[in-house]
N, C-alpha and C positions, 0 to 999 in steps of 0.2 A: 831202752837201750838193750842189747847182745852185751853178756861176756864180756873184758878184753882174753884173751886168750890167751895166758904170762907165759914164761919163761920154767921150766919145771924149774922147782926150787930147787934143788938136788944138783942142780950143770952148775958143769967146773968150765973150769977155764977154759977150758981144751977142747970142750964141749959147746960153747960158747963164738970164742974165740974166731973160727968158721963164719960162722952165723953175721956176729957182726964185723966185718973181713969183708963178708959177697953183701951184704946191706949195704956195706960205704961204698964201695968198689960199682955197684950201680948206680948210687949220690953223688957221684964222681962224675961216672958216663954222660946226665944225667947234664948236671952240670956245663961240662964239656962239650956236647952236642948240644943244649940253649947256648954258648954263647958262639958259637957259632952261628945258631939262626941273630939274634944277636936280642935275642929274648926281655926286652925291661924289666920283668917282675920271675927274680930267677926264684923271688922267696917263694911263689901263689904254690906253686906243686906242692909244698913242704906243707899245704897248709892241706890239703883235704888225702895227700898220704897220711897223715898224721889223722885226722876222722875216720880213715879206717878204717887201719890200727882201734880209736878208742873208741870205731866202734863193732869189734869181735873182730877185724879182718875172715869177716865174710864172706865170699862171691852171691850166694842170694842174696845177701843183698846189698848189693852194688847196684840195681836197678833204682834204690830207696834212697841208699845214698846221691846216685844221680841223682833225683827230684830237690832234695830236702839244699843240696847243694845251688844247682837252679833257681831253686825258691829262695833262699838266701840273696842272690846275687840278683831276679823279682822283685824283690822287697827290696834289695839295696838301692835302686834305679826306680822305682816312688817317689822312695824318700828325694832323694836328691831330683825329681820331678817335682816333689809337690812346694820342696820351698819356696821357691818363688813366692807364686796363687797365694799361699798361708804366710808367707811373711806381712806382705799387702794386709787381709784379714787383721795378723795375730801380734804386728813389730816383730822387729830383730831378734828377739827376747824370749817368745815367748813359741816364735813359731816351732822352730827346732825343738826339742826336746813335747811341743804337743804331736808334732807329725811316730819320734820317734815311742814315743808311748803309745798312741795305738798301732805299727808297724810291729815292733813288739808284742805288747798283746794278743796279737796277731798270729807272728807267731811257734806262742806259745799256747793258743789256743790249737794251732795241730798239732799238735800232740795228742790227739783226741783222731785225728782220723789215720788208720793204719798204716795208710797207704805209703804217710807220710810224717810220721811221726818223729822221728831223731832232734828236733829242739839244735842239744847241741851244735852237731851240720847246716842251722840254718843261722847262726849266727856266726859261723867261723865265715861263714860265707859272703854271708850278710855286713862281720865286718873289712873282711877284703878287698869289699866290693870298694868301700869310704878310700881306702889307706891305696887303695888301687890309681882308681878318677881319682882325689884331691893329690899323690904324690906322685901323678904325670906320666904314671908309666905310658900312660896312650898317646902320649904326646902330648907339644901345646896345644894343638885343636882338637884337642876329646872329648870326645864327649858325650853325656848319659847314655848312651847310646848304642855310639861307634864301639865304643868297646868292648862291646859284649859279647859279639866271634872270638878274640882274645884270653878278654878273660876269663872265658865261658870253657875253651881250650885246652890253656893252664890246668885251670882243675879239676880237668878231668883225663889231662896226664897223671897227675896228683896220682887220680886215681888206681889209672897202668898201674902206675912203679907201685902204691901200697898194695895189689893185687899181686904184683909178680916179685918184692919182696914179701911177703907170705907164703905164698910159693914153696917158693925160695925157702921159708922157714919153718915149712914146713917138712921140705924134702929132709932136713938137715938132721933136723929135731929126732922126726916122730921113724 
C-alpha cells in the first residue's frame, strides 16, 4: 500500500483551518446535491473517498482503485448469489461462513496481482455492498444485480471527491 501523504507535522491552525474548511465545504455541497437527487445511501461515497486518502491520494493509482472497488462489489454479488445454492447443500448455519471464507481468500490472494493489490479497498467495497443491499438502499424490490449501477456510481463519486479534495489540499498546503 502506498504511504498516506500526511499533513505536515508543523502545520499550524491557521494553515490547517482553510484546508479543513474547503474539504468540509465540498462535503456539504456533495450532501446538498445528493439530497436533491434523492440519493438513498448518502454515506457510500464517503467509503471510497476515505479509501482514496488511505491509499496515498495518488491520482496515478486511480485506475487501480476503480478496479479494486469494482472487484469488492462483484465479490459481494457472488457471495449473495451463492447463498441459496450453498445453503441447500450445507444448511443455514454453515453456508455463509463457508462462502465468506472462500471470498476472503480470493481477496487476500489478489494482493499478489500487482494491478489489483489494494486489499483494504476490496473490503471497503465488499462490506459496503452488504450494507447497501441488505439495508435496502436500492429499494424494497432491489436484487443483487439491479443495484449495481447505482452502487458503483456512488463509489465512483467518492473517488472523484477524494481526487478533488486531495488536489485542493495539495494546492493549499504545498
